[in-house]
One Martini backbone bead per residue (centre of mass of N, CA, C, O) as a GRO file, in nm:
protein
  246
    1MET     BB    1   1.710  -0.150   0.456
    2GLU     BB    2   1.649   0.164   0.325
    3ARG     BB    3   1.419   0.085   0.109
    4LEU     BB    4   1.149   0.052  -0.088
    5SER     BB    5   1.074  -0.105  -0.357
    6ILE     BB    6   0.872  -0.137  -0.617
    7ARG     BB    7   0.853  -0.443  -0.613
    8ALA     BB    8   0.783  -0.468  -0.308
    9LYS     BB    9   0.517  -0.301  -0.316
   10ILE     BB   10   0.363  -0.478  -0.511
   11ARG     BB   11   0.383  -0.738  -0.351
   12LEU     BB   12   0.244  -0.627  -0.084
   13ILE     BB   13  -0.022  -0.543  -0.214
   14TRP     BB   14  -0.107  -0.814  -0.331
   15ARG     BB   15  -0.092  -0.976  -0.059
   16SER     BB   16  -0.289  -0.776   0.115
   17LEU     BB   17  -0.569  -0.878  -0.022
   18TRP     BB   18  -0.535  -1.146   0.195
   19ILE     BB   19  -0.548  -1.062   0.515
   20GLN     BB   20  -0.858  -1.198   0.585
   21VAL     BB   21  -0.859  -1.508   0.527
   22LEU     BB   22  -0.713  -1.582   0.835
   23LEU     BB   23  -0.925  -1.493   1.023
   24ASN     BB   24  -0.923  -1.463   1.392
   25TYR     BB   25  -0.976  -1.448   1.744
   26ARG     BB   26  -0.664  -1.456   1.845
   27THR     BB   27  -0.511  -1.270   1.592
   28MET     BB   28  -0.682  -1.207   1.352
   29GLN     BB   29  -0.446  -1.070   1.123
   30GLY     BB   30  -0.178  -1.221   1.175
   31SER     BB   31  -0.169  -1.435   0.952
   32GLY     BB   32  -0.180  -1.227   0.722
   33TYR     BB   33   0.098  -1.108   0.783
   34LEU     BB   34   0.259  -1.357   0.741
   35HIS     BB   35   0.189  -1.400   0.447
   36ILE     BB   36   0.299  -1.132   0.337
   37LEU     BB   37   0.606  -1.157   0.488
   38TRP     BB   38   0.737  -1.435   0.412
   39PRO     BB   39   0.958  -1.359   0.192
   40TRP     BB   40   1.117  -1.192   0.439
   41LEU     BB   41   1.151  -1.446   0.645
   42ARG     BB   42   1.274  -1.723   0.523
   43GLU     BB   43   1.574  -1.590   0.486
   44SER     BB   44   1.620  -1.560   0.771
   45GLY     BB   45   1.806  -1.605   1.072
   46HIS     BB   46   1.525  -1.513   1.244
   47ARG     BB   47   1.258  -1.660   1.170
   48LYS     BB   48   1.119  -1.767   1.428
   49ASN     BB   49   1.095  -1.494   1.570
   50ARG     BB   50   0.953  -1.331   1.338
   51VAL     BB   51   0.698  -1.497   1.314
   52ARG     BB   52   0.595  -1.436   1.604
   53ARG     BB   53   0.578  -1.138   1.579
   54VAL     BB   54   0.390  -1.112   1.328
   55SER     BB   55   0.148  -1.340   1.413
   56GLY     BB   56   0.025  -1.179   1.605
   57PHE     BB   57  -0.173  -0.955   1.739
   58LEU     BB   58  -0.383  -0.794   1.475
   59ASN     BB   59  -0.581  -0.499   1.408
   60GLY     BB   60  -0.752  -0.348   1.109
   61HIS     BB   61  -0.750  -0.186   0.837
   62PRO     BB   62  -0.674  -0.322   0.533
   63VAL     BB   63  -0.544  -0.066   0.408
   64PHE     BB   64  -0.372   0.022   0.680
   65SER     BB   65  -0.166  -0.222   0.668
   66ALA     BB   66   0.063  -0.076   0.514
   67PHE     BB   67   0.186   0.073   0.759
   68ALA     BB   68   0.265  -0.189   0.921
   69LEU     BB   69   0.448  -0.320   0.703
   70GLY     BB   70   0.659  -0.100   0.682
   71ALA     BB   71   0.727  -0.095   0.992
   72MET     BB   72   0.816  -0.390   1.027
   73LEU     BB   73   1.042  -0.394   0.815
   74ARG     BB   74   1.212  -0.182   0.962
   75ARG     BB   75   1.244  -0.316   1.235
   76MET     BB   76   1.370  -0.583   1.132
   77SER     BB   77   1.618  -0.443   0.988
   78ASP     BB   78   1.708  -0.324   1.285
   79GLY     BB   79   1.649  -0.568   1.509
   80ASP     BB   80   1.399  -0.537   1.713
   81ALA     BB   81   1.285  -0.834   1.737
   82GLU     BB   82   1.559  -0.925   1.897
   83ARG     BB   83   1.615  -0.711   2.114
   84ASP     BB   84   1.276  -0.665   2.183
   85PRO     BB   85   1.015  -0.866   2.185
   86GLU     BB   86   0.807  -0.743   2.379
   87GLU     BB   87   0.799  -0.464   2.263
   88PHE     BB   88   0.708  -0.551   1.982
   89ASP     BB   89   0.433  -0.678   2.070
   90GLN     BB   90   0.315  -0.417   2.198
   91TRP     BB   91   0.331  -0.244   1.943
   92ARG     BB   92   0.157  -0.419   1.759
   93GLU     BB   93  -0.107  -0.403   1.933
   94GLN     BB   94  -0.126  -0.085   1.940
   95LEU     BB   95  -0.198  -0.055   1.625
   96ALA     BB   96  -0.506  -0.115   1.627
   97GLY     BB   97  -0.604   0.168   1.682
   98PRO     BB   98  -0.515   0.355   1.446
   99LEU     BB   99  -0.580   0.158   1.211
  100GLY     BB  100  -0.891   0.127   1.278
  101MET     BB  101  -0.999   0.411   1.330
  102THR     BB  102  -0.895   0.565   1.079
  103GLY     BB  103  -1.013   0.372   0.861
  104ASP     BB  104  -1.310   0.379   0.929
  105VAL     BB  105  -1.363   0.687   0.921
  106LEU     BB  106  -1.253   0.728   0.618
  107ILE     BB  107  -1.380   0.474   0.466
  108TRP     BB  108  -1.642   0.345   0.578
  109GLU     BB  109  -1.792   0.634   0.665
  110ARG     BB  110  -1.715   0.785   0.377
  111TRP     BB  111  -1.600   0.678   0.100
  112LYS     BB  112  -1.805   0.456   0.040
  113PRO     BB  113  -2.072   0.623   0.045
  114ILE     BB  114  -1.984   0.823  -0.175
  115VAL     BB  115  -1.968   0.610  -0.408
  116PHE     BB  116  -2.249   0.497  -0.383
  117GLY     BB  117  -2.389   0.779  -0.429
  118VAL     BB  118  -2.279   0.830  -0.714
  119GLY     BB  119  -2.404   0.580  -0.842
  120ALA     BB  120  -2.702   0.652  -0.770
  121VAL     BB  121  -2.711   0.911  -0.938
  122ILE     BB  122  -2.643   0.798  -1.211
  123CYS     BB  123  -2.873   0.601  -1.227
  124MET     BB  124  -3.111   0.803  -1.203
  125LEU     BB  125  -3.015   0.990  -1.449
  126SER     BB  126  -3.031   0.757  -1.672
  127TYR     BB  127  -3.352   0.792  -1.701
  128THR     BB  128  -3.312   1.092  -1.831
  129ILE     BB  129  -3.026   1.256  -1.928
  130LEU     BB  130  -2.883   0.981  -1.930
  131GLU     BB  131  -2.670   0.742  -2.139
  132ILE     BB  132  -2.575   0.462  -1.945
  133ASN     BB  133  -2.422   0.190  -1.901
  134TRP     BB  134  -2.423  -0.029  -1.644
  135PHE     BB  135  -2.135  -0.134  -1.669
  136VAL     BB  136  -1.996   0.144  -1.666
  137ILE     BB  137  -2.095   0.223  -1.383
  138ALA     BB  138  -1.967  -0.003  -1.228
  139LEU     BB  139  -1.679   0.032  -1.318
  140SER     BB  140  -1.644   0.325  -1.231
  141CYS     BB  141  -1.697   0.275  -0.923
  142LEU     BB  142  -1.466   0.071  -0.886
  143LEU     BB  143  -1.244   0.270  -0.956
  144LEU     BB  144  -1.311   0.502  -0.770
  145TYR     BB  145  -1.265   0.331  -0.505
  146ASN     BB  146  -0.963   0.192  -0.561
  147ILE     BB  147  -0.750   0.393  -0.663
  148PRO     BB  148  -0.706   0.558  -0.393
  149LEU     BB  149  -0.637   0.301  -0.217
  150PHE     BB  150  -0.378   0.222  -0.371
  151ALA     BB  151  -0.235   0.485  -0.331
  152LEU     BB  152  -0.240   0.468  -0.022
  153ARG     BB  153  -0.074   0.206   0.005
  154TRP     BB  154   0.184   0.321  -0.134
  155TRP     BB  155   0.236   0.539   0.075
  156ALA     BB  156   0.215   0.378   0.345
  157LEU     BB  157   0.467   0.206   0.310
  158SER     BB  158   0.669   0.440   0.323
  159HIS     BB  159   0.567   0.574   0.590
  160GLY     BB  160   0.601   0.324   0.770
  161PHE     BB  161   0.911   0.290   0.713
  162ASP     BB  162   0.994   0.571   0.819
  163CYS     BB  163   0.866   0.537   1.111
  164GLY     BB  164   0.819   0.278   1.241
  165LYS     BB  165   0.782   0.309   1.574
  166ASP     BB  166   0.611   0.598   1.524
  167LEU     BB  167   0.331   0.497   1.408
  168LEU     BB  168   0.145   0.546   1.671
  169SER     BB  169   0.101   0.856   1.559
  170LEU     BB  170  -0.112   0.854   1.330
  171SER     BB  171  -0.377   0.982   1.454
  172SER     BB  172  -0.191   1.269   1.472
  173HIS     BB  173  -0.198   1.352   1.198
  174PRO     BB  174  -0.227   1.669   1.039
  175ARG     BB  175  -0.396   1.564   0.775
  176LEU     BB  176  -0.658   1.425   0.888
  177PRO     BB  177  -0.857   1.658   0.952
  178LYS     BB  178  -0.861   1.757   0.648
  179LEU     BB  179  -0.964   1.501   0.524
  180ARG     BB  180  -1.219   1.469   0.692
  181LEU     BB  181  -1.342   1.746   0.606
  182SER     BB  182  -1.349   1.677   0.296
  183LEU     BB  183  -1.534   1.424   0.323
  184ASP     BB  184  -1.772   1.565   0.450
  185ARG     BB  185  -1.833   1.749   0.213
  186LEU     BB  186  -1.864   1.527   0.002
  187ALA     BB  187  -2.099   1.387   0.148
  188ALA     BB  188  -2.291   1.620   0.131
  189ILE     BB  189  -2.298   1.650  -0.174
  190THR     BB  190  -2.400   1.364  -0.231
  191ALA     BB  191  -2.662   1.395  -0.073
  192ALA     BB  192  -2.776   1.624  -0.239
  193LEU     BB  193  -2.783   1.474  -0.513
  194ILE     BB  194  -2.970   1.254  -0.428
  195VAL     BB  195  -3.213   1.432  -0.358
  196SER     BB  196  -3.236   1.586  -0.618
  197SER     BB  197  -3.268   1.330  -0.802
  198ILE     BB  198  -3.531   1.223  -0.674
  199ILE     BB  199  -3.697   1.473  -0.751
  200PHE     BB  200  -3.628   1.476  -1.063
  201VAL     BB  201  -3.743   1.185  -1.121
  202SER     BB  202  -4.032   1.202  -0.989
  203ALA     BB  203  -4.037   1.507  -1.140
  204ARG     BB  204  -3.963   1.609  -1.453
  205GLU     BB  205  -4.078   1.917  -1.441
  206GLU     BB  206  -3.847   2.006  -1.304
  207SER     BB  207  -3.634   2.245  -1.242
  208LEU     BB  208  -3.312   2.375  -1.200
  209LEU     BB  209  -3.390   2.555  -0.959
  210GLN     BB  210  -3.503   2.319  -0.784
  211PHE     BB  211  -3.251   2.150  -0.780
  212ALA     BB  212  -3.069   2.366  -0.650
  213ALA     BB  213  -3.235   2.406  -0.390
  214ALA     BB  214  -3.220   2.119  -0.290
  215PHE     BB  215  -2.912   2.106  -0.272
  216ILE     BB  216  -2.866   2.342  -0.067
  217VAL     BB  217  -3.033   2.237   0.156
  218THR     BB  218  -2.904   1.958   0.200
  219PHE     BB  219  -2.615   2.052   0.240
  220THR     BB  220  -2.672   2.229   0.492
  221LEU     BB  221  -2.803   2.008   0.670
  222ARG     BB  222  -2.569   1.799   0.666
  223ARG     BB  223  -2.364   2.002   0.799
  224LEU     BB  224  -2.571   1.999   1.058
  225ARG     BB  225  -2.661   1.692   1.107
  226VAL     BB  226  -2.891   1.614   0.939
  227SER     BB  227  -3.088   1.395   0.836
  228LEU     BB  228  -3.160   1.252   0.530
  229LEU     BB  229  -3.471   1.251   0.559
  230ASN     BB  230  -3.515   1.548   0.650
  231SER     BB  231  -3.372   1.662   0.405
  232LEU     BB  232  -3.569   1.550   0.193
  233LEU     BB  233  -3.823   1.694   0.305
  234ALA     BB  234  -3.726   1.978   0.283
  235ALA     BB  235  -3.653   1.973  -0.024
  236LEU     BB  236  -3.945   1.901  -0.112
  237LEU     BB  237  -4.081   2.154  -0.003
  238ILE     BB  238  -3.923   2.355  -0.175
  239ALA     BB  239  -4.007   2.242  -0.451
  240MET     BB  240  -4.311   2.281  -0.415
  241GLY     BB  241  -4.300   2.583  -0.365
  242LEU     BB  242  -4.174   2.664  -0.635
  243ASN     BB  243  -4.408   2.533  -0.805
  244TYR     BB  244  -4.631   2.724  -0.691
  245PHE     BB  245  -4.495   3.021  -0.766
  246LEU     BB  246  -4.387   2.968  -1.071
   0.00000   0.00000   0.00000
């Protein structure tokens, strides 16, 4: 197998949506990986050995499983699962670190709160200056959250297949710090929008100047790792001060 075809990628992504259905304490997501890769295993002359290699212990972020799937297919096509089964098992178990840590940091801790925050801002502003149907808001947030993740799965399959055994160095990928920094900034912007919207909705006579001031204060404090509650209180004090002097 020289590369993954478009058809193979679509099939892998579709089957990977059920990776945690068979989650268990002994192998964690191992049964899920077996379910995903079964069409590529059942016609192999080394099916019994490869089933054991694939279904062993492995745990990580569901979206980042695409990296491991691509790497496993590459290593099995190279015969690594038969050449050194013990090394293959150790490599598979070690994938849990980069797949879990990187996925949790980028998606659970950053991307998901950002999307929920954007949805909350739109909902709050729909009471005042926006007139958007609730179904449209929910559908938009669903698409906003999932489209980048499906694009990530698509790229991850190819990247994992190209890396093969070297996938263990995923957590040191040079683009990850830049992506993490970008998501941190976006999270700060989202938090600032939430606080500014709360102030705007709670007192509709607030001016755009007060909204902007609350946004700037909250964004700055969040970048300095100040809690969201304290940022809200500070922004509220600024807005009240401007209301008093203007």
